[in-house]
N, C-alpha and C positions, 0 to 999 in steps of 0.2 A: 503495499501499500502505500510506503513511503517513496517509493520512483514512481511513482503513479501521482503522489502528490508535489516531487520534486518536476514531475514532465509540465504539469501546470506552471507554478512557477514558472519554467523557462518560458515557456510559451506567451506567457503577463508579461514578461519582459519582452522579448522579441515582437510582441504583439504592438505595446504601447514604443515604439523603437518609430516604428514607420511618423505616430505627429513626432517623434522629437525630428526628425529629418524634416518636416516638413517644416516644423518652424524656424530650421537651421538653411532649409532654401532658401525661404523668405528671407531671412535675416543677409543673404548676399554670397554664398556658399554654396558651389557645384557640390553634384553628386558625388563627384569622384573624390574632393576634397575634402567630406566629408567621411567620406569613409577610410579615403590616408591617415588625417587625420586621427581615427579611432581607434586604427586595428594598429597604429604605431606604436602612440601616448598606453593600450594596451601590453603591448607587447615589450614598453618599457615599463609597469606595472609589475609583469611574472617575475619579468629575467633582474628586477631585484630583489622580490622576494627566493627566485627560485635558479641560480645562478651557477653554482658548483660543475654542473654537466652539464656542457652546451654541444658535443656532435652525438649521436646517434652510435650503435655500437655499430650499425657495419653500414656501404655504402647501398643496400637495399633500402634500408628502412629510412633512410636521409633520402631515397629518389621516392619515396609513398611518402613522408610527411612533407617533400614539393610538392607534389601533385595535390596534398591535400591543400596546400595554400592558397596552389592556385585556381584547384576549381570549392571549394570551402570558402571563399575570399574575395580572391581580385576577378576569377568570371562570375560567380557569384554575382555579386555586387552590382560589378561593370554593368554588364547584361539586363539586369533584374532592373537597375535608379535611370542607367540608356534607353529602357522598352518604353518606362515612366514619360521620359519626353518626348517619345515617338506615338507612342501608344495612348486610350486612355484606360487611364486605371484597373476599369473592369475588365475591359480582354486582361492587362495583365497577371490580376491581381487572380483570377477565375485559370490561366494559360498554370501560373502557379504553384497550383493547388492542386495540381493528377501531378504533382511530385510524392507525396504517400502512395499512390495508385502507383505510378514509376516500379519506385523499390517495393513493392507489395508483390510485383509480378519477378521484378531483377534477381529478387533475394529468395522466392519459392524456387524462381528458375538454376540461382548459385548456390542453395541450400537448404536439405534437407528443412533443420532445424528452427529454421524461419518462416516455413507455410503454413499457412494458413486457413482455418475449416469452413465451414461453409457458415458458420455464422459469422464468425470475422470477418470473413470477405462480405460477408452483406452488411454488417453496417459499415465498414471502411469505405459502400457505396453509395451509403444512407448518408454518411458523414460528408458524405465529394457536396451529395447535391445538396446537403445544406448550406455550404463550403461557400457553394454555388452561389444559393439564395443570397447570404447576406452581403457578396461581392452586385451582385445587382442590384440592391434596396428596391424592391418594385418596378425598376427601366432596365425593359425586359430589351436593350439597342446594343446591337454588338457590328462597328464598324471596323472595318478590316482595314491592320493597316499591317503590311507581310512583313517588311525592314524588324518594325519593332513587335509584332505576334514572337518572330522566329528567336529573337534575343530570349523574352519572357520564358520561349519554350529551350531555349538553350541553359538559361537560367537554370529551370528544374532538374533539369536532365544535367546540370551537373554538377546541382546538392547530391543524387545520384551517382554519381563519380567519387568523388567527397567520402559520400555515407560508407560505401562498400571499398574504395580504396587504403583509406584509414587502419579498417577494424580490428585486424590484426598489432599497426603498430599500436592502435589507443592501446589494446589488451596488453602489448610489454614490459611498454611502458608508465613512470606515473603520469596522471590525470597533469598534472601542472607540469610538466615538461614537453607531452604528447600536444599539451592547448602552446604550449610557449612557439613549438617547433611552428607546430602550423600558422601561428601568427606572424612570427617573423617570415615565412615564406608568401606571406599573404603578401603582407609590405612590400619584400622585394622587388615577385613578380606586377604587384604597381605600382612599380616608381615611376612605368615607361611610359602608362598611362596617365602618372600624375604629370609627367614633364608636358607631354601632346597636352594637357588641359588648359597646361598656365602658357604652352605659345602657341597652341592653336596652327591646324595647317589648313592654305588658301583652298577652297573650293571641296572642303569635306564635310558630310553628311554631318558624323560623329564628334570632328575637333574642326571643327572650321569659327567657334568663338571663342577667345580666349580670358580665362576664371582669373582674374589675382583673387590669393586672398584674402579678405577682406580683414589684417589683424584687428583695426578697430575696432569689429562688431565685441571683441572678447572685451570688451569693456562696459556690454552690459552683463548682469546677470543671470539674465533668459539664456542667452549666449551659452554660458559660459556649465548653468545648469541642465543643460541638457546634452551639451558634448560627455558630461559626468555621469548624465544618466548612460549614451552606452556604451563606454567605455565602459563603468562599473559591472550596470547591469547588463543591459544586452552580450558585450563581448567577453568581460574578465569570469562575470555568476554566471550566464548566459554560458556561454560554451565550456563551463571546466563542469557545469550539474548535468548538460547533456550527455558528455562525450560515456558519464555513468552511466544516467539512465539510459544511452545504447546499449552496456554493457547490460545491464541486470537485467533488461525486458525484452533487448532484440532488439536489431534496423529495422523490422517491418512493422513489428506493432509502435514502437516508441515513432515513429515515426509519420503514424494513423491521427497522434496528437499535436500537427505541422497546422490539423485541420481546424481549430477554434484559432489559428491567428488572425485568420477574420472577424473574426467574432473580436475576439477582445481589442481589434484595432479600430473596429465600431461603435465599442460599450468606452474608450477610451477617447474618441473622437468627439464623441455626442455630451460627455462630463467635462471637457478640456476647451473644444471647439462649435459645440452647440453646432451640429449635426442632426439630421433628419433622421429617423427609424423605419419605415415601411413595415405596414405587416405583413410582407412579403418576408424582410427584415429576419424578423421577430420570429415566423416560424420554420424561419433556415436554422435560428438559432435556434429551438425543440430540435430540428432533427440534427441538428453537428451534433448536440448531448446525449439523443438516444443511439445514432449512431456509433456515438464513441463506448457508449456503457455497452453494448453490441458485440463490439470488433473488443474492449480488452476486459470486461467483465470471466472472471474463470472464478466455478467453482470452487 
């Protein structure tokens, strides 16, 4: 039960991060700058807390951490944030919500222990449908945007790679060491994107505009507060707890909780910025909770 509760806590951290990111964008930060600053800051926190061991036991493990940092940090956040600037948020959220279903399929094919029974599969599908209703929030209009939608799909696929590529290494090393290594390679592989974001590429769709870091914005408490929330809760506590949750519950079962992120984001948006909740979204919230109980409950 404790690991299910911790999974819910992690989803609360990650669900509220969308609102924090939106606030920071409104204060002049680009999505890439927000990602780079939050992960670089969190890496330094982890390095201060755990710096006795820097390298993995072998090159193979080091490459797995590199792949984890590239897929679970750089690729995922860059693709998702860029997709939000090119496609409607409903498209992006709905496509990214297919992530747990992909994990369920891949996990069932790769590992016998990760295969779900019929009730759990049905619960996962019900939860996905509920997440779709929450994302749409009564507006059943999806406008196709090929580049943005493809990037959103790429974000979902990259998280599947992260979940399974680092599974054995996460079990082999301590949680703090594993997450620190993943964050290190996440910062390292995102550095070229940060440079491109600052200098721009003439005629480029994704890097056409330059974004200077608005350092003066750090004088405002709301900016510092939201960055601290992203660094401490979404990154530090979120990834450390989630790493343990996947080890204890299994990658597939744990990933079902990701469906709750749109629900938590919706609740946070209502409380902080007064967004409207339609009856359809409320029905979706009920479906998410029902589907999670079906998928996670064990006699």
